[in-house]
C-alpha positions as CSV (number, residue, x, y, z in Angstrom):
1,M,111.3,102.1,109.7
2,N,111.3,105.8,110.3
3,S,114.1,106.9,107.9
4,R,115.1,106.0,104.4
5,A,117.8,103.5,103.8
6,T,120.0,105.7,101.7
7,D,122.8,105.4,104.3
8,R,123.0,101.6,103.7
9,P,125.2,100.1,101.0
10,E,123.7,100.0,97.5
11,P,123.1,96.4,96.3
12,P,125.9,95.7,93.7
13,L,123.4,94.2,91.2
14,L,121.5,97.5,91.0
15,R,124.6,99.4,90.0
16,Q,124.3,98.1,86.5
17,M,121.3,100.5,86.1
18,V,123.8,103.3,85.5
19,G,121.3,105.9,84.2
20,S,118.6,105.5,86.8
21,P,119.8,106.7,90.3
22,T,116.3,107.4,91.5
23,V,115.2,103.9,90.5
24,R,118.2,102.4,92.2
25,E,117.4,104.4,95.4
26,T,113.8,103.2,95.4
27,L,114.7,99.6,94.9
28,T,117.5,99.8,97.5
29,N,115.1,101.2,100.1
30,A,112.6,98.5,99.3
31,L,115.2,95.7,99.6
32,Y,116.2,96.8,103.1
33,A,112.5,97.2,104.1
34,A,112.0,93.6,102.9
35,R,114.9,92.5,105.1
36,E,113.2,94.2,108.1
37,I,109.9,92.5,107.3
38,T,111.5,89.0,107.2
39,A,113.6,89.7,110.3
40,R,110.4,90.3,112.3
41,G,108.6,87.4,110.7
42,S,106.0,89.7,109.2
43,D,104.3,89.4,105.8
44,I,103.3,92.0,103.2
45,G,99.6,92.6,103.7
46,G,97.0,92.8,101.0
47,N,97.3,96.6,100.9
48,G,100.8,96.2,99.6
49,V,102.7,97.1,102.7
50,D,104.2,95.3,105.7
51,S,101.2,94.2,107.8
52,G,101.3,95.1,111.5
53,S,104.5,97.1,111.4
54,E,105.8,100.7,111.2
55,L,105.9,100.3,107.4
56,G,102.1,100.1,107.3
57,G,101.3,103.7,107.6
58,G,99.3,103.8,104.3
59,S,98.7,101.8,101.2
60,V,101.3,102.2,98.5
61,S,99.2,100.3,96.1
62,S,96.0,102.1,96.4
63,G,97.1,104.2,93.5
64,T,100.1,104.4,91.1
65,T,103.2,105.7,92.8
66,I,105.8,106.7,90.3
67,E,109.6,106.6,90.9
68,S,111.5,107.9,87.9
69,G,114.7,109.3,86.6
70,D,112.6,111.4,84.2
71,A,110.6,114.2,85.7
72,S,108.0,114.0,82.9
73,H,106.9,110.7,84.2
74,A,106.7,111.6,87.9
75,S,103.2,113.0,87.9
76,Q,102.6,111.3,91.3
77,P,105.9,111.3,93.1
78,A,106.1,109.1,96.2
79,S,106.8,110.6,99.6
80,A,109.9,109.7,101.4
81,H,107.8,107.5,103.7
82,Q,106.2,105.7,100.8
83,S,109.5,105.2,99.0
84,A,110.9,103.3,102.0
85,H,108.1,100.7,101.7
86,M,108.4,97.2,100.3
87,T,105.3,96.4,98.3
88,H,104.0,93.2,96.9
89,A,103.3,94.4,93.3
90,W,105.6,96.4,91.0
91,L,105.1,97.7,87.5
92,F,108.4,98.5,85.6
93,T,107.8,100.5,82.4
94,G,110.1,102.3,80.0
95,P,111.0,102.5,76.4
96,P,112.1,99.3,74.7
97,G,115.7,98.5,75.7
98,A,115.7,100.8,78.7
99,G,116.5,97.9,81.0
100,R,113.2,96.9,82.6
101,S,114.0,93.2,82.4
102,V,117.5,93.8,83.8
103,A,116.0,95.8,86.7
104,A,113.4,93.1,87.4
105,K,115.9,90.3,87.4
106,A,118.4,92.3,89.6
107,F,115.6,93.2,92.0
108,A,114.4,89.6,92.2
109,A,117.9,88.2,92.7
110,S,118.5,90.7,95.4
111,L,115.4,89.5,97.2
112,M,116.8,86.0,97.0
113,C,120.3,87.0,98.3
114,K,121.2,86.1,101.9
115,E,124.4,88.2,102.2
116,E,124.5,91.2,104.5
117,T,124.2,93.6,101.6
118,P,121.4,92.3,99.4
119,G,122.1,91.7,95.7
120,C,125.8,90.8,96.1
121,G,125.8,89.1,92.7
122,Q,128.3,86.4,93.9
123,C,126.4,84.0,96.2
124,E,124.6,80.9,95.0
125,A,121.2,82.5,95.3
126,C,122.2,85.5,93.2
127,R,123.9,83.4,90.6
128,T,121.0,81.0,90.2
129,A,118.5,83.9,90.1
130,L,120.5,85.6,87.3
131,A,120.8,82.3,85.4
132,G,117.0,81.8,85.6
133,T,117.2,78.6,87.6
134,H,116.3,79.8,91.1
135,T,113.3,77.7,92.4
136,D,111.7,80.7,94.0
137,I,111.6,82.9,90.9
138,V,108.9,82.3,88.3
139,T,109.3,84.2,85.0
140,I,106.5,84.4,82.5
141,V,107.5,85.3,78.9
142,P,104.6,85.6,76.4
143,E,105.0,83.1,73.5
144,G,102.4,84.8,71.4
145,V,100.9,88.2,70.6
146,V,98.9,88.0,73.9
147,I,99.5,86.3,77.2
148,P,96.8,83.5,77.3
149,V,94.7,83.2,80.4
150,K,95.9,79.6,80.8
151,Q,99.4,80.8,81.2
152,V,98.2,83.4,83.8
153,R,96.4,80.7,85.8
154,D,99.5,78.5,85.8
155,M,101.5,81.5,87.0
156,I,99.0,82.2,89.8
157,E,99.2,78.6,90.9
158,A,103.0,78.9,91.1
159,A,102.7,82.2,92.9
160,S,100.5,80.8,95.6
161,R,103.2,78.5,97.0
162,M,105.5,79.5,99.8
163,P,109.1,80.1,99.0
164,T,111.4,77.0,99.4
165,T,114.9,78.3,99.9
166,A,114.5,82.1,100.0
167,Q,112.4,84.5,102.1
168,W,110.3,85.5,99.1
169,R,108.8,84.0,96.0
170,V,109.0,86.4,93.0
171,V,106.9,86.3,89.9
172,I,108.2,88.3,86.9
173,V,105.8,88.9,84.0
174,E,107.5,90.2,80.9
175,D,105.4,92.3,78.4
176,A,102.6,92.7,80.8
177,D,100.9,95.0,78.3
178,R,100.1,91.8,76.4
179,L,97.6,90.7,79.0
180,N,94.1,90.6,77.6
181,D,91.1,91.3,79.7
182,A,90.6,87.7,80.7
183,G,94.3,87.3,81.7
184,A,94.3,90.7,83.6
185,N,91.2,89.8,85.5
186,A,92.6,86.4,86.5
187,L,95.8,88.1,87.7
188,L,94.0,90.9,89.5
189,K,92.6,88.7,92.3
190,S,96.1,87.5,93.2
191,I,97.5,91.0,93.3
192,E,94.5,92.2,95.4
193,E,94.8,89.3,97.8
194,P,98.5,88.3,97.4
195,P,100.1,85.3,99.0
196,P,102.0,86.4,102.1
197,R,105.5,86.1,100.8
198,T,105.0,86.6,97.0
199,V,106.2,89.6,95.1
200,F,104.9,90.4,91.6
201,I,107.1,92.3,89.1
202,L,105.3,93.3,85.9
203,C,107.3,94.7,83.0
204,A,105.9,96.6,80.0
205,P,107.9,98.2,77.1
206,S,106.0,101.4,77.2
207,T,106.4,105.1,78.0
208,D,102.7,105.2,78.8
209,P,101.5,103.2,81.9
210,D,98.0,103.4,80.4
211,D,99.1,100.6,78.1
212,V,98.8,98.3,81.1
213,H,95.3,97.2,82.2
214,V,94.0,99.9,84.5
215,T,93.0,97.7,87.4
216,I,96.4,96.0,87.4
217,R,98.2,99.3,87.1
218,S,96.3,100.9,90.0
219,R,97.5,98.2,92.4
220,C,101.2,98.3,91.6
221,R,103.9,100.7,92.5
222,H,105.0,102.1,89.1
223,V,108.7,102.5,88.4
224,Y,109.6,104.2,85.2
225,I,113.0,103.4,83.8
226,P,114.3,106.0,81.3
227,T,116.3,105.4,78.1
228,P,120.0,105.4,78.9
229,S,122.2,107.9,77.2
230,I,124.8,106.8,74.6
231,D,127.6,107.1,77.2
232,E,125.6,105.0,79.6
233,V,125.1,102.3,77.0
234,K,128.9,102.4,76.3
235,H,129.5,101.9,80.0
236,I,127.2,98.8,80.1
237,L,128.8,97.3,77.0
238,A,132.3,97.9,78.4
239,D,131.4,96.3,81.7
240,D,130.0,93.1,79.9
241,T,133.4,91.4,79.5
242,A,131.7,88.3,78.1
243,L,131.1,90.2,74.9
244,G,134.8,90.8,74.4
245,L,134.2,94.1,72.4
246,T,136.8,96.6,71.2
247,D,136.4,100.3,72.0
248,K,135.5,100.8,68.3
249,Q,132.7,98.2,68.4
250,I,131.4,99.7,71.7
251,D,131.3,103.2,70.3
252,W,129.5,102.2,67.1
253,A,127.0,99.9,68.7
254,A,126.1,102.4,71.3
255,S,125.7,105.2,68.8
256,V,123.2,103.3,66.6
257,S,121.3,101.6,69.3
258,G,118.9,104.4,70.2
259,G,119.5,103.8,73.8
260,H,118.3,100.2,73.5
261,V,120.8,98.2,75.5
262,G,119.8,94.7,74.3
263,R,119.9,96.0,70.7
264,A,123.4,97.5,71.2
265,K,124.6,94.1,72.5
266,R,123.1,92.3,69.5
267,L,124.4,94.7,66.9
268,A,127.9,94.6,68.5
269,S,128.1,90.8,68.6
270,D,125.7,89.4,65.9
271,E,126.4,89.7,62.2
272,Q,122.9,88.7,61.3
273,A,121.5,91.6,63.4
274,R,123.7,94.1,61.6
275,T,122.7,92.7,58.2
276,Q,119.0,93.0,59.1
277,R,119.5,96.6,60.1
278,Q,121.2,97.4,56.8
279,R,118.3,95.8,54.9
280,A,115.8,97.9,56.8
281,L,117.6,101.2,56.2
282,R,117.5,100.7,52.5
283,V,113.6,100.8,52.5
284,P,113.3,104.6,52.3
285,E,115.4,104.6,49.1
286,K,113.4,101.7,47.6
287,V,110.2,103.7,48.1
288,Y,111.0,105.8,45.0
289,Q,111.5,102.7,42.8
290,D,107.9,101.8,41.8
291,G,107.3,98.2,42.9
292,A,110.8,97.6,44.3
293,A,109.8,98.6,47.8
294,Y,107.1,96.0,48.0
295,L,109.5,93.2,46.8
296,Y,112.1,94.4,49.2
297,T,109.9,94.5,52.3
298,G,108.8,91.0,51.3
299,E,112.5,90.0,51.5
300,L,112.7,91.7,54.9
301,V,109.8,89.6,56.2
302,A,111.3,86.4,54.8
303,S,114.7,87.2,56.4
304,A,113.0,87.8,59.8
305,K,111.1,84.4,59.5
306,K,114.4,82.6,58.7
307,E,116.1,84.2,61.6
308,A,113.2,83.3,64.0
309,E,113.2,79.7,62.8
310,A,117.0,79.4,63.3
311,A,116.8,81.0,66.8
312,T,114.0,78.7,68.0
313,A,115.0,75.4,66.2
314,E,117.1,74.0,69.0
315,R,114.6,74.7,71.7
316,D,111.7,73.4,69.6
317,E,113.5,70.1,69.0
318,A,114.4,69.7,72.7
319,E,110.7,70.3,73.7
320,L,109.5,67.8,71.1
321,A,111.9,65.2,72.2
322,K,111.0,65.7,75.9
323,L,107.3,65.4,75.1
324,R,107.7,62.3,72.9
325,E,109.6,60.7,75.7
326,A,107.0,61.6,78.3
327,L,104.2,60.3,76.1
328,G,106.1,57.1,75.3
329,V,106.0,57.8,71.5
330,G,107.8,55.0,69.7
331,A,107.8,52.7,72.7
332,K,106.8,49.0,72.3
333,G,105.4,46.4,74.6
334,R,102.2,45.9,76.7
335,G,100.3,49.1,77.3
336,A,102.4,51.2,74.9
337,A,99.7,51.6,72.3
338,K,97.1,52.6,74.9
339,A,99.5,55.2,76.5
340,Q,100.1,56.8,73.1
341,R,96.4,57.2,72.1
342,G,96.2,60.7,73.7
343,S,99.5,61.9,72.4
344,A,98.1,63.6,69.3
345,G,96.4,66.3,71.3
346,A,99.5,67.1,73.3
347,M,101.7,67.1,70.2
348,K,99.3,69.5,68.5
349,E,99.3,71.8,71.6
350,L,103.1,71.9,71.5
351,E,103.1,72.6,67.8
352,T,100.7,75.6,68.3
353,K,102.8,76.9,71.2
354,Q,106.0,76.8,69.1
355,K,104.3,78.4,66.1
356,N,103.1,81.2,68.3
357,R,106.6,81.7,69.7
358,R,108.1,81.9,66.3
359,T,105.4,84.4,65.1
360,R,106.1,86.6,68.1
361,M,109.8,86.6,67.4
362,V,109.1,87.5,63.7
363,I,106.9,90.4,64.8
364,D,109.6,91.6,67.3
365,L,112.3,91.4,64.7
366,L,110.2,93.3,62.2
367,D,109.3,95.9,64.8
368,L,113.0,96.6,65.4
369,S,113.4,97.0,61.6
370,L,110.5,99.5,61.5
371,M,112.0,101.4,64.4
372,D,115.2,101.7,62.4
373,I,113.3,103.0,59.4
374,A,111.4,105.6,61.5
375,G,114.8,106.6,63.0
376,L,116.2,107.3,59.6
377,Y,113.2,109.5,58.7
378,R,113.6,111.3,62.0
379,D,117.3,111.9,61.2
380,A,116.2,113.4,57.8
381,L,113.7,115.6,59.6
382,M,116.5,116.9,61.9
383,V,118.6,117.7,58.9
384,S,115.7,119.4,57.2
385,V,115.1,121.8,60.1
386,N,118.8,122.0,61.0
387,A,118.3,120.5,64.4
388,G,121.6,118.6,64.2
389,G,123.4,121.9,64.5
390,G,121.7,122.4,67.8
391,G,123.3,119.3,69.2
392,V,120.5,116.8,68.6
393,P,122.3,113.4,68.0
394,A,121.4,111.3,65.0
395,I,119.9,107.9,65.5
396,H,121.8,106.5,62.5
397,P,125.0,108.6,62.3
398,D,126.5,106.0,59.9
399,H,123.8,106.8,57.4
400,A,124.1,110.5,57.4
401,N,124.2,110.7,53.6
402,T,120.9,108.8,53.2
403,A,119.3,111.1,55.8
404,A,120.6,114.2,53.9
405,E,119.2,112.9,50.6
406,L,115.8,112.2,52.2
407,A,115.8,115.7,53.6
408,R,116.6,117.1,50.1
409,R,113.8,115.2,48.5
410,N,111.1,115.8,51.1
411,T,109.6,118.7,53.1
412,P,109.6,118.6,56.9
413,E,105.8,117.9,56.7
414,Q,106.4,114.9,54.4
415,L,109.1,113.5,56.7
416,L,106.8,113.8,59.7
417,Q,104.1,112.0,57.8
418,C,106.7,109.3,56.9
419,V,107.4,108.7,60.6
420,D,103.7,108.4,61.2
421,A,103.3,105.9,58.3
422,V,106.0,103.7,59.9
423,R,104.2,104.0,63.3
424,M,101.0,102.8,61.5
425,G,103.0,99.8,60.2
426,R,104.2,98.9,63.7
427,E,100.6,99.2,65.1
428,L,99.3,96.8,62.3
429,L,102.1,94.3,63.2
430,A,101.2,94.5,66.9
431,S,97.5,94.0,66.2
432,G,98.1,90.7,64.4
433,V,97.8,91.8,60.8
434,R,99.7,89.5,58.5
435,Q,103.3,90.7,58.4
436,E,103.5,91.1,54.6
437,G,100.2,93.0,54.6
438,A,101.3,95.4,57.4
439,L,104.5,96.2,55.6
440,D,102.7,96.6,52.2
441,A,100.3,99.1,53.8
442,M,103.3,101.0,55.2
443,V,105.1,101.1,51.9
444,G,101.9,102.2,50.1
445,R,101.5,105.1,52.5
446,L,105.2,106.1,52.2
447,R,105.0,106.1,48.4
448,Q,101.9,108.3,48.6
449,I,103.7,110.7,50.8
450,C,107.1,110.8,49.1
451,V,106.1,110.4,45.4
452,T,102.8,112.2,45.3
453,G,103.4,114.7,48.1
454,P,102.0,115.5,51.6
455,V,98.7,113.9,52.3
456,D,95.8,115.5,54.1
């Protein structure tokens, strides 16, 4: 392939990435290159390019190649020749809510598509891929704070199989930054010596690729997906007719989402998400009320736990019922007692898995709340230095009065330290510190800054 595929139709599924034209071009080129590989009956070699073809003029994956809509992340831009390659390992990064998972799912579905233009979005292959039921797409979603090595090994076993109905088998790893050393080392061998028709897509909610294990990162093509603008979020919400949103709902949700598409959808359609946001944004005011802030953040944790339990209850019950049936729990007759003797261990394993999943959801919900709090302090800082007059949009425009009051009561230095205190709270949450303890530490720091004054 001696020229780039920009003259070919863009896959319809990629058009939803409205704010990432460079990313769309990169993935479009790769999809057409993949079509050429399968048309010749070739494979992707272990060096990450089409083995034995004109695509193999150098290894894409010998180092990180960055494709980005943001020049600040394009420290190693790909050449036109490299950008036309299809490679076996991809790393999609970007801020939370930028659309990494959407891009990964669209790319995977497009690889499954059998229509003339890949990624039509209408054929059975595309529909099942987008629904998460395609037999040749394996998606790994961490159910705890880290991705356990057992889950990685199960994924590797699935990745080793040849595709059944499509030309490719695709493995999507969500939150790949949660791979620990053992998991990363287990995955590394498969990426270094990939099965001939398997494509790995790793996603990490990060603006810094260093958050992903260095050996994994160095063998992937890195695609940075920037945060969409408010107008782009509006476009995405308007296009999602299933949400049934009014123009007013779309405008509000986009304006307070911080460019987080998933958050915008939840805020627009979920009353509980809106209530949790309002609770979080009261924390900066409670900081001045002696012990009230500690009690209030305790309620914030309790609310997140209640929401996580409600969100996982149906799935937990279905998993338990399925396991009980498989183990023959409650069955009677000859051999039933013997068959059930080993059930306790399996039941305990499921209980642990479900508990880890709930804990992860609680942490994710609280992290969103802390991001909201940090955003309010950031708005106050912008007011304090009069940046709003320079066209810098507020993260919480509907809480402008609170931001103005915080700016009146604190110096810019204090507000910067408040943002840093919230960042500390997020890091404590991510590290596995008990949720109440992490938020108490954050509140203590905020009170020290806001009540006592700037700290050294």
